[in-house]
N, C-alpha and C positions, 0 to 999 in steps of 0.2 A: 488757365490759357499760359501756357508758358514761353517765356520769351529768353532767348539765345544769341546774345547781340552785347556789341559794345557800348553803343547808345542808342537811343531811340529821338526820334524828332517830332513825329505824328503821333502824340498820344492816343487819340482818338480811333487811329486805326488798331490799336490791341483793346478799347475798352467799349467798342460799339457794340459789343454782343451784349451787353449789360442793358437792362431796361434803365431810362433817364432818371436821375436822381436815385439810383438805388446805391447801397454803399457796399464796399468791397475791403479786400486788405491785399498786401503783398508779399508772399513769403518765399523763403530760399533756405535749402538744406543748411544745417548746421553740424557739418562733418569736423573732424580736429582742424585741419586746415582754413575752413570758415570761422572758425571761433578763434583761431588766434589772429587773422586776419581782421577780425572786427574788433578786437584789442581786449580779448577776454583771455581769461586762463583759461588750461584744459580741464579744469575742475569746475569749471563756472556751474553755479545751480541753475535750474529753470525756473521760470517766474521772474527774472530780473529785467528790469527797463535799464537801459544804458543809451548812452550817446556813442554811435561806432568812432573808430579811429580813423584817423585822416591818412589814407592811402594815396589819394589823386584830388583832383580838381573838384569832384562833386560832393566830396565827403569833407573837402575842407570849406567849400562853401556853404555847407551844412552845419559845421562847427563854429564856421568865423565870420560866416557873412562875408559881404563885397561891397565896393566903393563905387560910387557915381563921380565923374569927373566932373566938376562946375566949370566949362568954360565959358560961362555966362560973366564970372567972376575973376577979378584981376588976379596975377600969380604972386606967392608968396613963397617966402623961404621955408625949404621943407627939408628936415634932416634926411639924409638916404643912405647912411652908413658912417663905419668909422674904420680906419687902418694904422697899424701899429709901423712906426718906423724906429730903427735903431741906427744909432751915431755913435762916433767914436769921440770921447773928450779927453783930454790931456791936462793934467795938473802937474806941471814940471817933468818929470820923467815917469809919473804913474798914469797910466791908460785906463779909462772906465769905459764901457759899454752902455749907454743911456738909450732905454727905448720909452718913445713918445707915441700916444696915441692921439691920433689927428680925427677931428669930426667933418664930415662932410656935409654940405649944402647945395641944396639946387633950387632954382625959381620954379615953381610948378603950380599948376589950376589946383586950386582947393578941393579935397574929396570928401565926400559926403557919405558917411559909413551907413550900410544898410545891415538891418539885424539879420542874423543868421536864419534860417529856417528851422534848426534846432532837431529835426524829426529823430526822435529816439526808438529803437527796435527793441522788441520784448523775445526773449529767447524761451520756447515753450517745449514740450514734448507732447505729441499729437498721438502718444500709443505706438507709433510706427517708426518714431524717431524724433530727434531735435530739429526745431524749426526756429528762423529768425523771423519773427512777424512783424508788419508795419503798424502803424495807428490805422484806426479805422477811416477810410477816405471815400468820398463822395463821388459819384460822376454828375458833374454839372459844369457848365462851361467854366464858370469862374473859380473852377478848383482845377481846372487844366496844367496851369504852370505846376501847383502843388502836387499834383498825381505825376505829372511828368518827373519832376525832381526826384520823388519817392523812387520811381521804378531806374532812372539813371543811375541814383546812388548805390541800390541793391545790386545794378548792374556791374559796376565800377568794384563794388566789394567782393561780390561773389561770381559773377561772369553767367550768372542766371537768376530768373526769379518766376515766379508764377502769380497770376493774379486769380483770388478764389474769394468764394463770398465771404460774408462777414462773420460765419460760424465755422469758416475754414472748409468749407465742402467746396471740391474743386468744379471748376466749369467745363464743360463740355463743348468745343468748339461748333458752332452750328455747320450743317453738312453743306456741301459746294453749291445746292440747288435751296438752299432755306429763303424764304422769302422774309423780307425787314418791311414793319410798319413802323410808321411816325404817328402816336397818338398825338390828336390835335388837343386844344386846350379844353377841361372840363367845364361844366356848368353851361352857361348859354353856349346854343350852337355858334361854333366860330365861323360863321358864312363867310366873311373875308377872307381866309385863310383857303377854305373850301374854291370860293372864286378865283385866288389868285393861284391857287394850284391847277384848276382846270383852263384858266387861260394862258398859264405857261405853257402846258401841254399842245394847245391849240394855236401857240404863236404862229403867225403867218397864215393863217386858216380864215375861212370867212367867219366874221364875227357872229352872224345868225346861228351857226352852228354851235359855237360855245353857248351861245344863249339858250338853246334848247335844251343842251346839258345840264345848264344850270336848273332848268325847271323840273328836270327828272328828280335832281338832288332835293327841291322843295318838296316833291311828294312823297318819297322816302323820309324826308324830316319829319313830315306831318304824323308819322306813324310813333313818334318818339324814343328815339336812340337814346340808350345811356351813356355811350361813350363813340368818338368817330376817330376812324385811323385814315392815313393817305399812304398809300402803297408803292413800292418801287421794287427794282429787280424784276422779277419775273410777273409780277403783278402791279407794275409802275403806273397803267392806267386804269385802277380799281380803286374807289374809296371804300373801306369798311365800314358798315354801321353796325354798332353791336347793340341789342335788346337784351338788356341782362335777365329782366325777369322772364323773358320766353324762352331763355337758353338759345337764341338764334343770333346769326351774323350776317349780313346781307352785303355781299361784294358786289358794288353798283360800277359797270364798265363805261368808262368817260366816251369810248367811242360808240356811235350807233350802228348795231349789226351786231355786236359781240354780247354774250348773255350775261343776265345778271345771275350771281349763285347766291344760293342760300343756304348755309351751314348751321350746323347743330351746336354743341359745347365742345365738339373737338376740333372746330374750326383753326387753331391754333396749330395743331399737328397737321391738319389736312394743307395747311399753308406751305409745308415744306414739298407738297407735289405740284408738279406740272399742271397746266391747265390740260393738257392731252391725257394725263393720268386720270385727273378727276373726271373728265367726261367718259373716257375707256372704261373706269371700274365703277360709274356712276357711286360717286363717292359723297356729292351734295344732296339736302335735303331736297332742294329745288333747283332746276336751272332753267330761267326764265329768259327768252329771247325778247328783244326790244319791239315787237309786234304792235300793233294796234291795242290790244287786250293786256298789255304787260301790267297794267296797274292793278286790274282785276286779279289777274294770277297771283303778284305780288300779295295783295290784301287775302286771298283766299290762303296762301302758303302761310302767313302769319297768323291768321286763326285758327288753323289747324293745329300748328304748333302751340299756340297759346294754350289750346284746350286742353 
């Protein structure tokens, strides 16, 4: 994904296409102008790692760090600069110009030095041209500020940058109708998360309806899914249950009356289609309406695929 901005504020807007906890890098084209702006000589060899030159606020922060003003502490005298003054002195009829340097101090709150990020870039050649490449980054909440800093630093240096996979493979932005899924924690089935998701959808509605939906989730979980996802966007009212050993994924509709879909191993690709396209083109392994026999139909679909 290419970013062409002066600065970004919400880093998740640009990284949301990545799977959680995945690794990635930021790259920028290293033409002659970019190489000079980064502080390298024109003939710099590929493979070197270096601290970028200071060209603005972000690169200065990267190289020199910042300060936190401690307003909770008493003020102290701090050197703020010097200035030269020239005066004339007379010794009899002889005239002399004397230059003195005066230091200035001001009462200020103490400042606490924060260490600089010190992010270094590597100059590489990918076969098509030279690139500046960031260190490996990770898409996790606790790294949000670091990820934003690296992107903003490269935007300040080069005017644009690109998010790529750790092997420098380009990312393809998702289509306008692509469905996003959030994987719930693996291991023991995260019942609290499922319950909270369902209750948020049914907020303000009859509590007994939400309880009936929770019962349906218990029935599906009895078949032992290997992973669980909650959907949003076009499938915001669905929960996906992955049965890895069977090569199946069950998309369970939260709302009664909607269908339950059973997909094969190509479910991720089919998730890019609308529900209308899935029905019209018969793309599901099975489509089970929540009738009185839905439990038996689901068990039958799972047995046939498993066999």
